[in-house]
C-alpha positions in Angstrom: 47.4 17.4 64.7 47.4 13.8 63.6 48.1 12.7 59.8 46.3 10.1 58.4 48.5 7.4 58.0 49.8 6.3 54.8 47.2 2.9 54.4 44.3 5.0 54.6 45.1 7.0 51.7 44.3 4.2 49.4 40.7 3.9 51.2 40.0 7.4 49.8 41.0 7.2 46.5 39.3 4.1 46.1 36.1 5.8 47.5 36.6 8.6 45.4 36.7 6.3 42.3 33.8 4.3 43.2 31.7 7.9 43.5 33.0 8.9 40.4 32.1 5.4 38.7 28.9 5.5 40.1 28.1 9.2 39.1 28.9 8.0 35.7 26.6 5.1 35.8 23.8 7.3 37.1 24.4 10.0 33.9 24.5 6.7 31.5 21.5 5.0 32.8 19.5 8.8 32.4 20.8 9.0 29.4 19.3 5.7 28.6 16.1 6.5 30.1 15.5 9.8 28.2 16.8 7.9 25.1 13.9 5.3 25.3 12.0 7.9 26.5 12.4 9.9 23.1 12.1 6.6 21.1 8.4 6.2 22.6 7.2 9.3 22.3 8.6 9.5 18.3 6.7 6.0 17.5 4.0 7.4 19.5 3.9 10.7 17.5 4.1 8.4 14.6 1.3 6.0 15.3 -0.9 9.0 16.2 -0.5 10.8 12.9 -1.1 7.8 11.1 -4.1 7.0 13.1 -5.1 10.8 12.5 -4.5 10.4 8.4 -6.4 7.2 8.6 -9.3 8.5 10.8 -9.7 11.7 8.4 -9.9 9.5 5.2 -12.1 7.0 6.6 -14.8 9.4 8.4 -14.4 10.9 4.8 -15.0 8.3 2.8 -17.2 5.9 4.7 -20.2 7.9 3.6 -19.6 6.9 -0.4 -20.3 3.7 0.3 -23.8 4.6 0.7 -25.9 6.4 -1.7 -29.3 8.0 -1.3 -32.0 6.5 -3.6 -36.1 8.0 -4.2 -38.8 6.0 -4.4 -41.4 7.0 -7.0 -44.7 5.9 -8.9 -43.4 5.1 -12.0 -46.0 4.2 -14.7 -44.5 2.4 -18.1 -46.9 4.1 -20.4 -46.8 2.9 -23.6 -47.7 5.6 -25.1 -44.3 6.9 -24.5 -41.9 3.5 -24.6 -43.7 1.5 -27.4 -46.0 4.3 -29.3 -46.5 1.8 -32.0 -47.3 -1.2 -30.1 -44.7 -3.3 -32.2 -42.3 -4.0 -29.2 -39.5 -3.1 -31.7 -35.9 -3.0 -29.5 -34.8 -0.2 -30.9 -38.1 1.8 -30.5 -38.0 0.6 -26.6 -34.1 1.7 -26.5 -34.5 4.8 -27.9 -37.4 5.9 -26.0 -37.8 9.1 -23.8 -38.0 7.5 -20.2 -36.7 10.9 -18.5 -40.6 12.0 -19.2 -41.3 8.8 -17.1 -39.6 9.9 -14.2 -41.2 13.7 -14.3 -44.3 12.6 -14.5 -43.7 10.4 -11.2 -42.6 13.4 -9.6 -45.5 15.3 -10.7 -47.7 12.7 -9.1 -45.7 12.8 -6.0 -46.0 16.7 -5.8 -48.9 18.0 -7.8 -49.0 21.2 -6.2 -46.1 21.8 -7.9 -46.4 24.4 -11.1 -44.3 27.0 -12.9 -41.4 26.1 -15.0 -38.7 27.0 -12.3 -39.8 24.9 -9.4 -40.4 22.1 -12.1 -37.0 22.3 -12.8 -36.2 22.3 -9.3 -38.3 19.3 -8.4 -36.6 17.2 -11.5 -33.4 17.8 -10.3 -34.0 15.8 -7.2 -33.4 12.5 -9.2 -30.1 11.9 -11.1 -29.9 11.5 -14.6 -29.3 8.1 -14.5 -32.9 7.5 -13.4 -34.0 7.3 -16.9 -31.1 4.4 -18.2 -32.3 2.6 -15.0 -35.9 2.3 -16.6 -34.4 1.8 -19.4 -32.3 -1.3 -18.2 -35.5 -2.5 -16.4 -37.8 -2.7 -19.6 -35.2 -4.0 -21.9 -34.3 -6.8 -19.7 -38.1 -7.1 -19.0 -40.1 -6.1 -21.6 -43.7 -7.1 -19.5 -43.7 -3.9 -17.4 -44.7 -2.2 -20.3 -48.3 -0.3 -19.2 -47.6 -1.3 -15.6 -47.2 1.0 -12.7 -44.6 0.6 -10.3 -42.9 1.7 -7.3 -39.5 2.5 -7.9 -36.1 3.3 -6.3 -34.3 5.7 -8.5 -31.0 7.5 -7.9 -31.0 10.6 -6.3 -28.9 13.5 -7.4 -25.6 14.3 -5.7 -27.1 17.5 -3.7 -30.2 15.2 -2.2 -27.6 12.4 -1.2 -25.3 15.5 0.3 -28.0 16.8 2.2 -29.4 13.7 3.2 -26.0 12.9 4.8 -26.0 15.8 7.0 -23.0 17.6 4.9 -25.1 21.0 3.7 -25.6 23.4 6.6 -29.9 23.8 6.5 -29.1 27.4 8.4 -27.1 29.0 6.1 -29.0 31.7 3.6 -30.6 29.9 0.3 -28.2 32.2 -1.6 -25.1 30.4 0.3 -26.1 26.7 -0.2 -26.5 24.4 -3.7 -30.1 23.6 -2.8 -33.5 25.6 -2.8 -35.7 26.0 0.3 -38.4 24.5 -1.6 -36.0 21.8 -2.5 -35.6 21.5 1.0 -39.2 21.0 1.9 -39.9 18.3 -1.1 -36.9 16.6 0.8 -38.3 16.5 4.1 -41.8 15.1 3.1 -40.3 12.3 1.2 -38.1 11.3 4.2 -41.4 11.4 6.5 -43.2 9.3 3.9 -40.2 6.7 3.9 -39.6 7.4 -0.1 -36.0 8.5 0.9 -33.4 5.8 1.9 -29.7 5.1 2.0 -28.7 2.0 -0.2 -25.3 0.2 -0.5 -23.9 2.0 -3.7 -23.0 -0.5 -5.9 -22.4 1.9 -8.8 -19.2 3.4 -6.9 -17.6 -0.8 -7.9 -19.6 -1.1 -10.9 -19.4 1.9 -12.6 -16.8 3.9 -14.8 -15.7 7.6 -14.1 -18.4 10.7 -14.6 -19.1 14.4 -14.4 -21.7 13.7 -12.1 -20.5 12.3 -8.5 -23.7 10.5 -7.6 -22.9 8.5 -11.1 -19.2 8.3 -10.7 -17.3 4.6 -9.7 -14.0 3.6 -9.7 -14.4 0.2 -11.8 -12.8 1.6 -15.3 -9.8 2.7 -12.9 -9.7 -0.9 -11.4 -9.6 -2.7 -14.6 -7.0 -0.3 -15.9 -5.0 -1.0 -12.8 -5.2 -4.4 -13.2 -4.1 -4.4 -16.6 -1.4 -2.3 -15.9 0.1 -4.4 -13.0 -0.6 -7.4 -15.3 1.7 -6.2 -17.9 4.1 -5.3 -15.2 4.5 -8.5 -13.2 4.7 -10.5 -16.6 7.6 -8.1 -17.8 9.6 -7.1 -14.8 9.9 -10.7 -12.7 11.0 -13.2 -15.2 13.8 -10.6 -16.6 14.3 -9.4 -12.9 14.6 -13.1 -11.8 16.4 -14.0 -14.9 19.1 -11.0 -14.3 19.5 -11.5 -10.5 20.5 -14.7 -11.4 23.3 -14.1 -13.8 24.5 -11.5 -11.7 24.9 -13.4 -8.9 25.7 -16.8 -10.3 27.2 -16.2 -13.6 28.8 -13.3 -14.3 32.5 -12.7 -14.0 33.4 -10.2 -11.4 35.3 -7.5 -13.7 34.5 -3.6 -14.3 31.7 -3.9 -16.6 29.5 -6.0 -14.1 30.6 -3.3 -11.2 29.5 -0.6 -13.7 25.9 -2.7 -14.3 25.7 -3.4 -10.5 26.1 0.5 -9.9 23.6 1.4 -12.3 21.2 -1.0 -11.1 21.3 0.2 -7.5 21.3 4.1 -8.9 18.0 3.1 -11.2 16.2 2.2 -8.5 16.4 5.5 -6.4 15.5 7.6 -9.9 12.3 9.5 -9.3 9.1 7.8 -10.7 8.6 10.9 -13.1 11.7 10.7 -14.8 10.9 6.9 -16.2 7.2 8.5 -17.2 9.4 11.1 -19.2 11.2 8.0 -20.8 8.3 5.9 -21.7 7.0 9.4 -23.5 9.7 9.6 -25.9 10.5 5.8 -26.5 6.8 4.0 -26.9 4.8 7.0 -27.5 6.6 9.2 -29.6 9.3 6.6 -31.3 7.3 3.5 -31.3 3.9 4.7 -31.8 1.9 3.2 -29.2 -1.0 4.5 -28.0 -1.6 6.7 -25.2 -3.2 6.1 -22.0 -3.1 2.4 -23.2 -2.6 0.2 -20.1 0.0 -1.8 -22.2 2.2 1.4 -22.1 1.7 2.1 -18.7 2.7 -1.6 -17.7 6.0 -0.7 -19.9 7.0 2.3 -17.9 6.0 0.6 -14.4 8.0 -2.1 -15.7 11.0 -0.2 -15.8 11.0 1.7 -12.6 10.2 -1.7 -10.7 12.5 -3.9 -12.4 16.1 -3.0 -10.5 13.9 -3.4 -7.3 13.2 -6.8 -8.3 16.7 -7.4 -9.2 18.2 -6.0 -6.1 15.8 -8.4 -3.9 16.2 -11.2 -6.2 20.2 -10.8 -5.8 19.8 -10.7 -1.8 17.5 -13.8 -1.8 20.0 -15.6 -3.6 22.6 -14.4 -1.8 20.9 -15.7 1.2 21.2 -19.5 0.3 24.2 -21.2 2.2 27.3 -21.9 0.2 27.0 -25.2 0.8 23.8 -26.0 -1.0 26.1 -24.9 -4.1 28.8 -27.0 -2.7 26.7 -30.4 -2.4 24.7 -29.8 -5.8 28.6 -29.7 -7.3 30.1 -32.7 -5.5 27.3 -34.9 -6.3 27.8 -34.2 -10.0 25.4 -31.8 -10.9 26.4 -28.6 -13.8 26.3 -25.0 -12.4 23.0 -24.9 -14.2 21.5 -27.7 -12.6 22.8 -26.2 -9.6 21.3 -23.3 -9.8 17.9 -24.2 -11.2 17.4 -27.5 -9.1 18.3 -26.2 -5.6 19.5 -22.5 -4.9 16.5 -20.8 -6.9 14.1 -22.6 -5.6 15.2 -21.8 -1.8 15.8 -18.4 -3.2 12.3 -17.6 -4.6 10.1 -17.0 -1.6 12.6 -13.8 -1.0 12.3 -12.8 -4.8 8.6 -13.2 -4.3 8.3 -10.9 -2.0 10.4 -8.2 -3.6 8.1 -8.9 -7.1 5.1 -8.3 -4.6 6.7 -5.0 -2.7 7.4 -3.8 -6.3 4.4 -4.2 -7.7 2.6 -2.7 -4.6 4.7 0.3 -5.4 3.9 0.1 -8.9 0.2 0.2 -7.9 0.4 3.7 -5.8 2.4 5.5 -8.8 0.9 8.3 -10.1 3.8 10.2 -11.5 4.8 8.4 -14.5 1.3 8.0 -15.6 0.7 11.3 -16.3 3.6 11.8 -18.4 1.9 9.0 -21.2 -2.0 10.4 -20.7 -3.4 8.0 -18.5 -5.1 11.4 -16.7 -7.5 11.7 -19.5 -11.3 11.5 -18.4 -12.2 8.1 -19.4 -16.1 6.6 -19.1 -16.2 3.7 -20.2 -14.5 0.9 -18.9 -11.2 -0.5 -20.7 -11.3 -4.2 -21.9 -7.7 -4.7 -23.5 -4.2 -3.9 -23.1 -5.2 -1.2 -25.8 -8.2 0.6 -24.8 -7.8 4.3 -23.0 -7.7 3.6 -19.4 -6.4 5.4 -16.1 -5.4 3.9 -12.8 -6.4 4.2 -9.5 -4.0 6.8 -8.3 -4.7 8.7 -11.2 -8.4 8.5 -10.5 -8.1 9.7 -7.1 -5.9 12.8 -8.4 -8.7 13.7 -11.0 -11.7 13.5 -8.5 -9.3 15.5 -5.5 -9.2 18.3 -8.0 -13.5 18.4 -8.4 -15.0 20.9 -6.6 -18.1 19.3 -5.3 -18.9 18.0 -2.3 -19.8 14.4 -2.9 -16.3 14.1 -4.8 -15.0 14.4 -1.4 -16.1 11.4 -0.3 -15.2 9.3 -3.5 -11.8 10.4 -3.3 -11.7 9.1 0.3 -13.2 6.0 -0.4 -10.9 5.2 -3.5 -8.2 6.0 -1.5 -9.5 3.5 1.3 -9.4 0.9 -1.3 -6.1 1.4 -2.8 -4.9 1.3 0.7 -6.8 -2.2 1.2 -5.0 -3.5 -1.9 -1.8 -2.6 -0.6 -2.2 -3.7 2.9 -3.5 -7.1 1.4 0.2 -6.8 -1.1 2.4 -6.1 1.6 0.8 -8.7 4.0 1.2 -11.3 1.0 4.5 -10.6 1.1 4.8 -11.3 4.7 2.7 -14.3 4.7 5.1 -15.8 1.9 8.3 -14.8 3.5 6.8 -16.5 6.9 5.4 -19.6 5.5 8.6 -20.4 2.9 11.7 -18.5 4.4 14.2 -21.0 5.9 17.1 -19.7 8.0 19.8 -21.6 8.2 
């Protein structure tokens, strides 16, 4: 047998090495492709879940922006509104306007008789209808003695039926609306006396036990006052603390301990700050419960570590050459920080502050501990008035059984998400517009 020559042995070894290397490259390329597909699948799943969540919220919340109204023939009877004929404002204000609403319903359905049927007929219109008539007469007393076709707020049950959220095929005992009421509503729809209008009450009214009268204005104003206090307290203190720790504080064990505690406070559960606010601001200082002032103080404690950390990061991003140039020109350290470093770091600080405010806007746990979970009808007019905030309002509505409150809960979530998206978008715009790349 012929034996291979010695010169052929290196060729065999080279071919073996190439084969091994090529096989390894194929495995690595296949692993990279799999990893890339894993990432795409993970991103797709995340986007799908987010789209599903938003789609579910929007589909449930969009109908809440429209409310059903009923057109009634209202005769502003002077014997009911102003029996003495003196146009006394107190008499006009205390008149029985609900009687005018009931009379208008009876005019539309004169065949309805009996106490039970009449009560079912009156339930087609919200109790807010009487207050609407009173407001109109107070604003225009010339209406007394006239007859008008007036659009009045329908009850939540009528609104739910018109929007298709009640199954008509169910037995009468299994749905919240009776057969005779369904018939009356169908007649009103056929005659064009029922229509859906934009729900201004959702944005102008306070909380209510009646779904058709419930609005988020009280919660919006409570959130505004609370965030105002939070920003006025946490931003100046956060910026000052960041500047001191980064530019002036000596590096020793004491400052190291402060930095560690600040980083730890940023990760503390928010409800702990609520317990702290309950113990300090309410029990010790005696501040009123449910007040935006207390809510702002609690949220300031929660957002302060975030603003400090973001502020220090913004100061660190300023190149040392800026400091050296300012000091070389004869500026003091305070002038160097105030005139050169701080203006350059301010966009990053504002970005951190806005993100902290967005987090505070979405918090509910610490505010539950200080009593902002109470049922409050009146819209707050100051920092010491009882109030609630939008996340707590969502929590309260989500716990109510009426179908109409499901719509309002989703609508309030949409409003809250819109505010948070706007705040985060503002942070991105500030960063893109004022950030400098060194």
